[in-house]
PyMOL Python script that loads the backbone (N, CA, C, O; Angstrom):
from pymol import cmd

cmd.read_pdbstr("""\
ATOM      1  N   MET A   1      99.016  98.887 164.203  1.00  0.00           N
ATOM      2  CA  MET A   1      98.850 100.077 164.273  1.00  0.00           C
ATOM      3  C   MET A   1     100.103 100.824 163.211  1.00  0.00           C
ATOM      4  O   MET A   1      99.938 101.655 162.319  1.00  0.00           O
ATOM      5  N   TRP A   2     101.322 100.199 163.678  1.00  0.00           N
ATOM      6  CA  TRP A   2     102.734 100.637 163.131  1.00  0.00           C
ATOM      7  C   TRP A   2     102.767 100.324 161.897  1.00  0.00           C
ATOM      8  O   TRP A   2     103.247 101.121 161.091  1.00  0.00           O
ATOM      9  N   THR A   3     102.121  98.752 161.379  1.00  0.00           N
ATOM     10  CA  THR A   3     101.880  98.208 160.094  1.00  0.00           C
ATOM     11  C   THR A   3     101.318  99.093 159.625  1.00  0.00           C
ATOM     12  O   THR A   3     102.093  99.645 158.844  1.00  0.00           O
ATOM     13  N   GLN A   4     100.042  99.750 159.648  1.00  0.00           N
ATOM     14  CA  GLN A   4      99.163 100.739 158.655  1.00  0.00           C
ATOM     15  C   GLN A   4     100.411 102.380 158.528  1.00  0.00           C
ATOM     16  O   GLN A   4     100.547 103.016 157.482  1.00  0.00           O
ATOM     17  N   PHE A   5     101.004 102.655 159.609  1.00  0.00           N
ATOM     18  CA  PHE A   5     101.949 103.800 159.671  1.00  0.00           C
ATOM     19  C   PHE A   5     102.650 103.568 158.430  1.00  0.00           C
ATOM     20  O   PHE A   5     102.602 104.148 157.345  1.00  0.00           O
ATOM     21  N   TYR A   6     103.508 102.288 158.976  1.00  0.00           N
ATOM     22  CA  TYR A   6     104.396 102.199 157.750  1.00  0.00           C
ATOM     23  C   TYR A   6     104.124 102.269 156.362  1.00  0.00           C
ATOM     24  O   TYR A   6     104.711 102.884 155.472  1.00  0.00           O
ATOM     25  N   SER A   7     102.916 101.372 156.329  1.00  0.00           N
ATOM     26  CA  SER A   7     102.253 101.453 154.737  1.00  0.00           C
ATOM     27  C   SER A   7     101.794 102.659 153.981  1.00  0.00           C
ATOM     28  O   SER A   7     101.896 102.859 152.771  1.00  0.00           O
ATOM     29  N   ALA A   8     101.375 103.278 154.719  1.00  0.00           N
ATOM     30  CA  ALA A   8     101.100 104.762 154.880  1.00  0.00           C
ATOM     31  C   ALA A   8     102.519 105.352 154.217  1.00  0.00           C
ATOM     32  O   ALA A   8     102.608 105.862 153.100  1.00  0.00           O
ATOM     33  N   ALA A   9     103.635 105.152 155.202  1.00  0.00           N
ATOM     34  CA  ALA A   9     104.838 106.114 154.788  1.00  0.00           C
ATOM     35  C   ALA A   9     105.198 105.184 153.657  1.00  0.00           C
ATOM     36  O   ALA A   9     105.348 105.880 152.653  1.00  0.00           O
ATOM     37  N   LYS A  10     105.400 103.925 153.391  1.00  0.00           N
ATOM     38  CA  LYS A  10     106.037 103.638 152.073  1.00  0.00           C
ATOM     39  C   LYS A  10     105.327 104.111 150.723  1.00  0.00           C
ATOM     40  O   LYS A  10     106.005 104.410 149.740  1.00  0.00           O
ATOM     41  N   GLN A  11     103.655 104.179 150.717  1.00  0.00           N
ATOM     42  CA  GLN A  11     103.287 104.868 149.907  1.00  0.00           C
ATOM     43  C   GLN A  11     103.229 106.454 149.625  1.00  0.00           C
ATOM     44  O   GLN A  11     102.946 107.012 148.564  1.00  0.00           O
ATOM     45  N   VAL A  12     103.602 107.073 150.964  1.00  0.00           N
ATOM     46  CA  VAL A  12     104.390 108.430 150.553  1.00  0.00           C
ATOM     47  C   VAL A  12     105.090 108.526 149.556  1.00  0.00           C
ATOM     48  O   VAL A  12     104.741 109.070 148.509  1.00  0.00           O
ATOM     49  N   LEU A  13     106.865 107.663 149.922  1.00  0.00           N
ATOM     50  CA  LEU A  13     107.594 107.551 149.565  1.00  0.00           C
ATOM     51  C   LEU A  13     107.543 107.403 148.146  1.00  0.00           C
ATOM     52  O   LEU A  13     108.401 107.940 147.445  1.00  0.00           O
ATOM     53  N   GLU A  14     106.587 106.702 147.641  1.00  0.00           N
ATOM     54  CA  GLU A  14     106.583 106.290 146.476  1.00  0.00           C
ATOM     55  C   GLU A  14     105.958 106.831 145.643  1.00  0.00           C
ATOM     56  O   GLU A  14     106.080 106.534 144.455  1.00  0.00           O
ATOM     57  N   LEU A  15     105.342 107.528 145.974  1.00  0.00           N
ATOM     58  CA  LEU A  15     104.369 108.616 145.654  1.00  0.00           C
ATOM     59  C   LEU A  15     105.420 109.824 144.902  1.00  0.00           C
ATOM     60  O   LEU A  15     105.311 110.463 143.856  1.00  0.00           O
ATOM     61  N   VAL A  16     106.559 109.785 146.073  1.00  0.00           N
ATOM     62  CA  VAL A  16     107.167 110.885 146.240  1.00  0.00           C
ATOM     63  C   VAL A  16     108.144 110.975 144.934  1.00  0.00           C
ATOM     64  O   VAL A  16     108.238 111.946 144.183  1.00  0.00           O
ATOM     65  N   ASP A  17     108.795 109.831 144.845  1.00  0.00           N
ATOM     66  CA  ASP A  17     109.661 109.012 143.628  1.00  0.00           C
ATOM     67  C   ASP A  17     109.195 109.347 142.529  1.00  0.00           C
ATOM     68  O   ASP A  17     109.806 110.048 141.723  1.00  0.00           O
ATOM     69  N   ALA A  18     107.006 108.464 142.206  1.00  0.00           N
ATOM     70  CA  ALA A  18     107.209 109.100 140.686  1.00  0.00           C
ATOM     71  C   ALA A  18     107.035 110.182 140.901  1.00  0.00           C
ATOM     72  O   ALA A  18     107.346 110.748 139.853  1.00  0.00           O
ATOM     73  N   THR A  19     106.587 111.231 141.916  1.00  0.00           N
ATOM     74  CA  THR A  19     106.407 112.425 141.130  1.00  0.00           C
ATOM     75  C   THR A  19     107.508 112.993 140.570  1.00  0.00           C
ATOM     76  O   THR A  19     107.637 113.473 139.444  1.00  0.00           O
ATOM     77  N   ARG A  20     108.521 112.866 141.725  1.00  0.00           N
ATOM     78  CA  ARG A  20     109.594 113.302 140.727  1.00  0.00           C
ATOM     79  C   ARG A  20     110.044 112.690 139.594  1.00  0.00           C
ATOM     80  O   ARG A  20     110.494 113.410 138.703  1.00  0.00           O
ATOM     81  N   GLN A  21     110.013 111.429 139.437  1.00  0.00           N
ATOM     82  CA  GLN A  21     110.207 111.098 138.131  1.00  0.00           C
ATOM     83  C   GLN A  21     109.308 111.576 136.912  1.00  0.00           C
ATOM     84  O   GLN A  21     109.763 111.959 135.834  1.00  0.00           O
ATOM     85  N   ASN A  22     108.101 111.504 137.211  1.00  0.00           N
ATOM     86  CA  ASN A  22     107.158 112.458 136.311  1.00  0.00           C
ATOM     87  C   ASN A  22     107.582 113.712 135.894  1.00  0.00           C
ATOM     88  O   ASN A  22     107.465 114.122 134.739  1.00  0.00           O
ATOM     89  N   GLY A  23     108.218 114.504 137.087  1.00  0.00           N
ATOM     90  CA  GLY A  23     108.749 115.852 136.533  1.00  0.00           C
ATOM     91  C   GLY A  23     110.165 115.893 135.911  1.00  0.00           C
ATOM     92  O   GLY A  23     110.710 116.954 135.608  1.00  0.00           O
ATOM     93  N   ASP A  24     110.717 114.705 135.743  1.00  0.00           N
ATOM     94  CA  ASP A  24     111.937 114.694 135.115  1.00  0.00           C
ATOM     95  C   ASP A  24     111.058 114.097 133.620  1.00  0.00           C
ATOM     96  O   ASP A  24     111.477 114.541 132.550  1.00  0.00           O
ATOM     97  N   ASP A  25     110.418 113.568 133.601  1.00  0.00           N
ATOM     98  CA  ASP A  25     110.195 112.704 132.158  1.00  0.00           C
ATOM     99  C   ASP A  25     109.307 114.178 131.604  1.00  0.00           C
ATOM    100  O   ASP A  25     109.613 114.190 130.411  1.00  0.00           O
ATOM    101  N   ILE A  26     108.642 115.061 131.771  1.00  0.00           N
ATOM    102  CA  ILE A  26     108.117 116.699 131.599  1.00  0.00           C
ATOM    103  C   ILE A  26     108.989 117.639 131.152  1.00  0.00           C
ATOM    104  O   ILE A  26     108.771 118.471 130.271  1.00  0.00           O
ATOM    105  N   LYS A  27     110.637 117.381 132.200  1.00  0.00           N
ATOM    106  CA  LYS A  27     111.566 118.040 131.324  1.00  0.00           C
ATOM    107  C   LYS A  27     111.700 117.609 130.142  1.00  0.00           C
ATOM    108  O   LYS A  27     111.536 118.184 129.067  1.00  0.00           O
ATOM    109  N   LYS A  28     112.004 116.577 130.382  1.00  0.00           N
ATOM    110  CA  LYS A  28     112.905 115.672 128.460  1.00  0.00           C
ATOM    111  C   LYS A  28     111.649 115.891 127.588  1.00  0.00           C
ATOM    112  O   LYS A  28     111.627 116.251 126.411  1.00  0.00           O
ATOM    113  N   LEU A  29     110.517 115.579 128.467  1.00  0.00           N
ATOM    114  CA  LEU A  29     109.015 116.134 126.943  1.00  0.00           C
ATOM    115  C   LEU A  29     109.557 117.493 126.807  1.00  0.00           C
ATOM    116  O   LEU A  29     110.570 117.525 126.108  1.00  0.00           O
ATOM    117  N   ARG A  30     109.280 118.303 127.143  1.00  0.00           N
ATOM    118  CA  ARG A  30     109.448 119.786 126.949  1.00  0.00           C
ATOM    119  C   ARG A  30     110.624 119.830 126.046  1.00  0.00           C
ATOM    120  O   ARG A  30     110.393 119.926 124.840  1.00  0.00           O
ATOM    121  N   SER A  31     111.832 119.773 126.450  1.00  0.00           N
ATOM    122  CA  SER A  31     112.907 119.470 125.370  1.00  0.00           C
ATOM    123  C   SER A  31     112.741 118.900 123.956  1.00  0.00           C
ATOM    124  O   SER A  31     112.939 119.558 122.935  1.00  0.00           O
ATOM    125  N   GLU A  32     112.388 117.714 123.988  1.00  0.00           N
ATOM    126  CA  GLU A  32     112.501 117.004 122.696  1.00  0.00           C
ATOM    127  C   GLU A  32     110.927 117.962 122.257  1.00  0.00           C
ATOM    128  O   GLU A  32     111.016 118.088 121.035  1.00  0.00           O
ATOM    129  N   LEU A  33     109.977 118.454 122.587  1.00  0.00           N
ATOM    130  CA  LEU A  33     108.941 119.616 121.979  1.00  0.00           C
ATOM    131  C   LEU A  33     109.577 120.538 121.282  1.00  0.00           C
ATOM    132  O   LEU A  33     109.151 121.001 120.224  1.00  0.00           O
ATOM    133  N   ASP A  34     110.783 120.904 121.909  1.00  0.00           N
ATOM    134  CA  ASP A  34     111.337 122.532 121.437  1.00  0.00           C
ATOM    135  C   ASP A  34     112.137 122.131 120.568  1.00  0.00           C
ATOM    136  O   ASP A  34     112.541 122.786 119.607  1.00  0.00           O
ATOM    137  N   THR A  35     112.474 120.798 120.907  1.00  0.00           N
ATOM    138  CA  THR A  35     113.675 120.623 119.149  1.00  0.00           C
ATOM    139  C   THR A  35     112.813 120.034 118.252  1.00  0.00           C
ATOM    140  O   THR A  35     113.274 119.903 117.118  1.00  0.00           O
ATOM    141  N   LEU A  36     111.680 119.637 118.444  1.00  0.00           N
ATOM    142  CA  LEU A  36     111.029 119.263 117.396  1.00  0.00           C
ATOM    143  C   LEU A  36     110.356 120.451 116.798  1.00  0.00           C
ATOM    144  O   LEU A  36     110.193 120.591 115.586  1.00  0.00           O
ATOM    145  N   ALA A  37     109.963 121.324 117.737  1.00  0.00           N
ATOM    146  CA  ALA A  37     109.872 122.317 117.259  1.00  0.00           C
ATOM    147  C   ALA A  37     110.119 123.729 116.255  1.00  0.00           C
ATOM    148  O   ALA A  37     109.470 124.469 115.515  1.00  0.00           O
ATOM    149  N   ASP A  38     111.636 123.536 116.818  1.00  0.00           N
ATOM    150  CA  ASP A  38     112.904 124.015 116.148  1.00  0.00           C
ATOM    151  C   ASP A  38     113.209 123.306 114.517  1.00  0.00           C
ATOM    152  O   ASP A  38     113.768 123.874 113.579  1.00  0.00           O
ATOM    153  N   THR A  39     112.773 122.212 114.538  1.00  0.00           N
ATOM    154  CA  THR A  39     113.025 121.700 113.236  1.00  0.00           C
ATOM    155  C   THR A  39     111.790 121.686 112.490  1.00  0.00           C
ATOM    156  O   THR A  39     112.179 122.032 111.374  1.00  0.00           O
ATOM    157  N   VAL A  40     110.889 121.554 112.428  1.00  0.00           N
ATOM    158  CA  VAL A  40     109.584 121.872 111.998  1.00  0.00           C
ATOM    159  C   VAL A  40     109.349 123.400 111.451  1.00  0.00           C
ATOM    160  O   VAL A  40     108.555 123.671 110.551  1.00  0.00           O
ATOM    161  N   GLN A  41     110.192 124.384 112.160  1.00  0.00           N
ATOM    162  CA  GLN A  41     110.682 125.705 111.819  1.00  0.00           C
ATOM    163  C   GLN A  41     111.423 126.480 110.711  1.00  0.00           C
ATOM    164  O   GLN A  41     111.375 127.369 109.862  1.00  0.00           O
ATOM    165  N   ASN A  42     112.464 125.082 111.591  1.00  0.00           N
ATOM    166  CA  ASN A  42     113.485 125.342 109.680  1.00  0.00           C
ATOM    167  C   ASN A  42     112.892 124.447 108.606  1.00  0.00           C
ATOM    168  O   ASN A  42     113.270 124.863 107.511  1.00  0.00           O
ATOM    169  N   LEU A  43     112.279 123.609 108.514  1.00  0.00           N
ATOM    170  CA  LEU A  43     111.814 122.969 107.210  1.00  0.00           C
ATOM    171  C   LEU A  43     110.420 123.757 106.534  1.00  0.00           C
ATOM    172  O   LEU A  43     110.124 124.036 105.372  1.00  0.00           O
ATOM    173  N   ALA A  44     109.777 123.953 107.753  1.00  0.00           N
ATOM    174  CA  ALA A  44     108.489 125.493 107.198  1.00  0.00           C
ATOM    175  C   ALA A  44     110.315 127.121 106.094  1.00  0.00           C
ATOM    176  O   ALA A  44     110.388 127.368 104.891  1.00  0.00           O
ATOM    177  N   PHE A  45     110.648 127.323 106.494  1.00  0.00           N
ATOM    178  CA  PHE A  45     111.801 128.275 106.346  1.00  0.00           C
ATOM    179  C   PHE A  45     112.174 128.136 104.833  1.00  0.00           C
ATOM    180  O   PHE A  45     112.101 128.828 103.817  1.00  0.00           O
ATOM    181  N   GLY A  46     112.796 126.367 105.351  1.00  0.00           N
ATOM    182  CA  GLY A  46     113.382 125.785 104.209  1.00  0.00           C
ATOM    183  C   GLY A  46     112.535 125.891 102.802  1.00  0.00           C
ATOM    184  O   GLY A  46     112.927 126.201 101.677  1.00  0.00           O
ATOM    185  N   LEU A  47     111.167 125.502 103.299  1.00  0.00           N
ATOM    186  CA  LEU A  47     110.141 125.140 101.831  1.00  0.00           C
ATOM    187  C   LEU A  47     109.654 126.864 101.327  1.00  0.00           C
ATOM    188  O   LEU A  47     109.318 127.284 100.219  1.00  0.00           O
ATOM    189  N   GLN A  48     109.757 127.399 102.330  1.00  0.00           N
ATOM    190  CA  GLN A  48     109.358 128.974 101.674  1.00  0.00           C
ATOM    191  C   GLN A  48     110.596 129.845 100.803  1.00  0.00           C
ATOM    192  O   GLN A  48     110.406 130.838 100.100  1.00  0.00           O
ATOM    193  N   ARG A  49     111.737 129.249 101.041  1.00  0.00           N
ATOM    194  CA  ARG A  49     112.444 129.423 100.667  1.00  0.00           C
ATOM    195  C   ARG A  49     112.867 128.581  98.986  1.00  0.00           C
ATOM    196  O   ARG A  49     113.208 128.993  97.877  1.00  0.00           O
ATOM    197  N   LEU A  50     112.686 127.655  99.410  1.00  0.00           N
ATOM    198  CA  LEU A  50     112.755 126.926  97.867  1.00  0.00           C
ATOM    199  C   LEU A  50     111.698 126.849  96.803  1.00  0.00           C
ATOM    200  O   LEU A  50     111.600 126.337  95.687  1.00  0.00           O
ATOM    201  N   ARG A  51     110.669 127.832  97.902  1.00  0.00           N
ATOM    202  CA  ARG A  51     109.121 128.341  96.629  1.00  0.00           C
ATOM    203  C   ARG A  51     109.590 129.779  96.465  1.00  0.00           C
ATOM    204  O   ARG A  51     108.886 130.578  95.848  1.00  0.00           O
ATOM    205  N   ASP A  52     110.546 130.072  96.901  1.00  0.00           N
ATOM    206  CA  ASP A  52     110.848 131.766  96.435  1.00  0.00           C
ATOM    207  C   ASP A  52     112.085 131.361  95.448  1.00  0.00           C
ATOM    208  O   ASP A  52     112.331 132.225  94.606  1.00  0.00           O
ATOM    209  N   GLU A  53     112.955 130.120  95.408  1.00  0.00           N
ATOM    210  CA  GLU A  53     113.767 129.809  94.401  1.00  0.00           C
ATOM    211  C   GLU A  53     112.872 129.367  93.335  1.00  0.00           C
ATOM    212  O   GLU A  53     113.076 129.982  92.288  1.00  0.00           O
ATOM    213  N   MET A  54     111.978 128.524  93.276  1.00  0.00           N
ATOM    214  CA  MET A  54     111.416 127.816  92.163  1.00  0.00           C
ATOM    215  C   MET A  54     110.526 128.992  91.172  1.00  0.00           C
ATOM    216  O   MET A  54     110.561 129.019  89.942  1.00  0.00           O
ATOM    217  N   ALA A  55     109.704 129.974  92.100  1.00  0.00           N
ATOM    218  CA  ALA A  55     109.062 131.030  91.798  1.00  0.00           C
ATOM    219  C   ALA A  55     110.456 131.992  90.701  1.00  0.00           C
ATOM    220  O   ALA A  55     110.275 132.539  89.613  1.00  0.00           O
ATOM    221  N   HIS A  56     111.337 131.924  91.247  1.00  0.00           N
ATOM    222  CA  HIS A  56     112.665 133.230  90.591  1.00  0.00           C
ATOM    223  C   HIS A  56     112.981 132.182  89.115  1.00  0.00           C
ATOM    224  O   HIS A  56     112.991 132.566  87.946  1.00  0.00           O
ATOM    225  N   ASP A  57     113.218 130.795  89.630  1.00  0.00           N
ATOM    226  CA  ASP A  57     113.987 130.347  88.409  1.00  0.00           C
ATOM    227  C   ASP A  57     112.755 130.186  87.412  1.00  0.00           C
ATOM    228  O   ASP A  57     113.112 130.168  86.235  1.00  0.00           O
ATOM    229  N   ARG A  58     111.398 130.068  87.618  1.00  0.00           N
ATOM    230  CA  ARG A  58     110.468 129.925  86.461  1.00  0.00           C
ATOM    231  C   ARG A  58     110.145 131.349  85.898  1.00  0.00           C
ATOM    232  O   ARG A  58     109.921 131.418  84.690  1.00  0.00           O
ATOM    233  N   GLU A  59     110.105 132.313  86.530  1.00  0.00           N
ATOM    234  CA  GLU A  59     110.583 133.566  85.870  1.00  0.00           C
ATOM    235  C   GLU A  59     111.373 133.595  84.824  1.00  0.00           C
ATOM    236  O   GLU A  59     110.917 133.820  83.703  1.00  0.00           O
ATOM    237  N   ILE A  60     113.083 133.299  85.118  1.00  0.00           N
ATOM    238  CA  ILE A  60     113.909 133.411  84.521  1.00  0.00           C
ATOM    239  C   ILE A  60     113.742 132.203  82.953  1.00  0.00           C
ATOM    240  O   ILE A  60     114.054 132.371  81.774  1.00  0.00           O
ATOM    241  N   PHE A  61     113.401 131.565  83.352  1.00  0.00           N
ATOM    242  CA  PHE A  61     112.725 130.292  82.092  1.00  0.00           C
ATOM    243  C   PHE A  61     111.966 131.258  81.769  1.00  0.00           C
ATOM    244  O   PHE A  61     112.499 131.930  80.887  1.00  0.00           O
ATOM    245  N   ASN A  62     110.643 131.763  82.174  1.00  0.00           N
ATOM    246  CA  ASN A  62     109.978 132.433  81.025  1.00  0.00           C
ATOM    247  C   ASN A  62     110.366 133.205  80.012  1.00  0.00           C
ATOM    248  O   ASN A  62     109.869 133.224  78.886  1.00  0.00           O
ATOM    249  N   LEU A  63     111.602 134.091  80.570  1.00  0.00           N
ATOM    250  CA  LEU A  63     112.185 135.094  80.235  1.00  0.00           C
ATOM    251  C   LEU A  63     113.120 134.914  78.940  1.00  0.00           C
ATOM    252  O   LEU A  63     113.276 135.400  77.819  1.00  0.00           O
ATOM    253  N   LYS A  64     113.665 133.886  79.808  1.00  0.00           N
ATOM    254  CA  LYS A  64     114.625 132.921  77.923  1.00  0.00           C
ATOM    255  C   LYS A  64     113.816 132.470  77.151  1.00  0.00           C
ATOM    256  O   LYS A  64     114.240 132.300  76.007  1.00  0.00           O
ATOM    257  N   LEU A  65     112.351 132.094  77.429  1.00  0.00           N
ATOM    258  CA  LEU A  65     112.004 131.341  76.518  1.00  0.00           C
ATOM    259  C   LEU A  65     111.467 132.328  75.495  1.00  0.00           C
ATOM    260  O   LEU A  65     111.360 131.978  74.320  1.00  0.00           O
ATOM    261  N   GLU A  66     111.151 133.452  75.863  1.00  0.00           N
ATOM    262  CA  GLU A  66     110.375 134.960  75.431  1.00  0.00           C
ATOM    263  C   GLU A  66     111.431 135.528  74.543  1.00  0.00           C
ATOM    264  O   GLU A  66     111.181 136.180  73.529  1.00  0.00           O
ATOM    265  N   ASN A  67     112.635 135.242  74.986  1.00  0.00           N
ATOM    266  CA  ASN A  67     114.096 136.208  74.292  1.00  0.00           C
ATOM    267  C   ASN A  67     114.371 135.179  73.285  1.00  0.00           C
ATOM    268  O   ASN A  67     115.006 135.554  72.299  1.00  0.00           O
ATOM    269  N   GLU A  68     113.943 133.719  73.362  1.00  0.00           N
ATOM    270  CA  GLU A  68     114.774 132.993  72.237  1.00  0.00           C
ATOM    271  C   GLU A  68     113.255 133.319  71.006  1.00  0.00           C
ATOM    272  O   GLU A  68     113.401 133.518  69.800  1.00  0.00           O
ATOM    273  N   PHE A  69     111.916 133.290  71.734  1.00  0.00           N
ATOM    274  CA  PHE A  69     110.929 133.572  70.742  1.00  0.00           C
ATOM    275  C   PHE A  69     111.197 134.868  69.460  1.00  0.00           C
ATOM    276  O   PHE A  69     111.203 134.763  68.233  1.00  0.00           O
ATOM    277  N   LEU A  70     111.409 136.117  70.389  1.00  0.00           N
ATOM    278  CA  LEU A  70     111.485 136.924  69.747  1.00  0.00           C
ATOM    279  C   LEU A  70     112.599 136.962  69.408  1.00  0.00           C
ATOM    280  O   LEU A  70     112.914 138.094  69.040  1.00  0.00           O
ATOM    281  N   ARG A  71     113.697 135.955  69.328  1.00  0.00           N
ATOM    282  CA  ARG A  71     114.878 136.169  68.647  1.00  0.00           C
ATOM    283  C   ARG A  71     115.015 135.234  67.440  1.00  0.00           C
ATOM    284  O   ARG A  71     116.045 135.314  66.772  1.00  0.00           O
ATOM    285  N   ARG A  72     114.171 134.453  67.142  1.00  0.00           N
ATOM    286  CA  ARG A  72     113.248 133.641  66.101  1.00  0.00           C
ATOM    287  C   ARG A  72     112.091 134.724  65.531  1.00  0.00           C
ATOM    288  O   ARG A  72     111.289 134.027  64.909  1.00  0.00           O
ATOM    289  N   GLY A  73     111.788 135.720  65.494  1.00  0.00           N
ATOM    290  CA  GLY A  73     110.985 136.849  64.974  1.00  0.00           C
ATOM    291  C   GLY A  73     109.535 136.088  65.460  1.00  0.00           C
ATOM    292  O   GLY A  73     108.973 135.600  64.480  1.00  0.00           O
ATOM    293  N   TYR A  74     108.984 135.925  66.408  1.00  0.00           N
ATOM    294  CA  TYR A  74     107.952 135.551  66.972  1.00  0.00           C
ATOM    295  C   TYR A  74     107.240 136.292  67.668  1.00  0.00           C
ATOM    296  O   TYR A  74     107.910 136.811  68.560  1.00  0.00           O
ATOM    297  N   THR A  75     106.071 136.620  67.681  1.00  0.00           N
ATOM    298  CA  THR A  75     105.663 137.761  68.231  1.00  0.00           C
ATOM    299  C   THR A  75     104.811 136.833  69.424  1.00  0.00           C
ATOM    300  O   THR A  75     104.601 135.637  69.626  1.00  0.00           O
ATOM    301  N   ALA A  76     104.426 138.259  70.138  1.00  0.00           N
ATOM    302  CA  ALA A  76     103.260 137.643  71.742  1.00  0.00           C
ATOM    303  C   ALA A  76     102.516 138.094  71.105  1.00  0.00           C
ATOM    304  O   ALA A  76     102.164 139.050  71.797  1.00  0.00           O
ATOM    305  N   SER A  77     101.913 138.139  70.161  1.00  0.00           N
ATOM    306  CA  SER A  77     100.412 138.326  69.997  1.00  0.00           C
ATOM    307  C   SER A  77      99.209 137.334  69.905  1.00  0.00           C
ATOM    308  O   SER A  77      99.452 136.688  68.885  1.00  0.00           O
ATOM    309  N   ALA A  78      98.330 136.990  70.305  1.00  0.00           N
ATOM    310  CA  ALA A  78      97.391 136.108  70.105  1.00  0.00           C
ATOM    311  C   ALA A  78      97.336 136.037  68.724  1.00  0.00           C
ATOM    312  O   ALA A  78      97.371 137.081  68.073  1.00  0.00           O
ATOM    313  N   PRO A  79      97.205 134.287  67.845  1.00  0.00           N
ATOM    314  CA  PRO A  79      96.864 134.202  66.735  1.00  0.00           C
ATOM    315  C   PRO A  79      95.749 134.276  66.666  1.00  0.00           C
ATOM    316  O   PRO A  79      95.103 133.745  67.569  1.00  0.00           O
ATOM    317  N   LYS A  80      94.838 135.154  65.269  1.00  0.00           N
ATOM    318  CA  LYS A  80      93.811 135.954  64.999  1.00  0.00           C
ATOM    319  C   LYS A  80      93.140 134.130  64.971  1.00  0.00           C
ATOM    320  O   LYS A  80      93.564 132.974  64.987  1.00  0.00           O
ATOM    321  N   PRO A  81      91.544 135.080  64.909  1.00  0.00           N
ATOM    322  CA  PRO A  81      90.782 133.827  65.246  1.00  0.00           C
ATOM    323  C   PRO A  81      90.153 133.610  63.882  1.00  0.00           C
ATOM    324  O   PRO A  81      89.916 134.451  63.015  1.00  0.00           O
ATOM    325  N   PRO A  82      89.884 131.993  63.877  1.00  0.00           N
ATOM    326  CA  PRO A  82      89.683 131.721  62.618  1.00  0.00           C
ATOM    327  C   PRO A  82      88.204 132.752  61.567  1.00  0.00           C
ATOM    328  O   PRO A  82      87.500 133.560  62.174  1.00  0.00           O
ATOM    329  N   SER A  83      88.032 132.523  60.229  1.00  0.00           N
ATOM    330  CA  SER A  83      87.239 133.659  59.874  1.00  0.00           C
ATOM    331  C   SER A  83      85.856 133.154  60.036  1.00  0.00           C
ATOM    332  O   SER A  83      85.864 131.923  60.025  1.00  0.00           O
ATOM    333  N   LEU A  84      84.616 133.679  60.188  1.00  0.00           N
ATOM    334  CA  LEU A  84      83.505 132.959  60.155  1.00  0.00           C
ATOM    335  C   LEU A  84      83.108 133.084  58.755  1.00  0.00           C
ATOM    336  O   LEU A  84      81.944 132.692  58.670  1.00  0.00           O
ATOM    337  N   GLU A  85      83.710 133.582  57.233  1.00  0.00           N
ATOM    338  CA  GLU A  85      83.183 133.486  56.331  1.00  0.00           C
ATOM    339  C   GLU A  85      83.815 132.328  55.688  1.00  0.00           C
ATOM    340  O   GLU A  85      85.003 132.075  55.887  1.00  0.00           O
ATOM    341  N   ASN A  86      83.005 131.549  54.857  1.00  0.00           N
ATOM    342  CA  ASN A  86      83.317 130.698  54.119  1.00  0.00           C
ATOM    343  C   ASN A  86      83.402 130.491  53.018  1.00  0.00           C
ATOM    344  O   ASN A  86      83.798 129.394  52.626  1.00  0.00           O
TER     345      ASN A  86
END
""", "prot")
cmd.dss("prot")
cmd.show_as("cartoon", "prot")
cmd.util.cbc("prot")
cmd.orient("prot")
């Protein structure tokens, strides 16, 4: 009978230790997940900022190109369609 009691007590203590270890592991994983979430959020903000900067750069490029065409006397009008008369 004492052997069964000792075995059961040992099993309970092992389960308590395993539960404590699992709790510590969960806390560590939550911390790592929070860090990962922050990193992903920073990357998302960085990508959005990069998209905005690229759009701004394209707008500036298009305006510079338009100015250069205007300086050289080109107009923004569409070319005339070819005549149907031959």
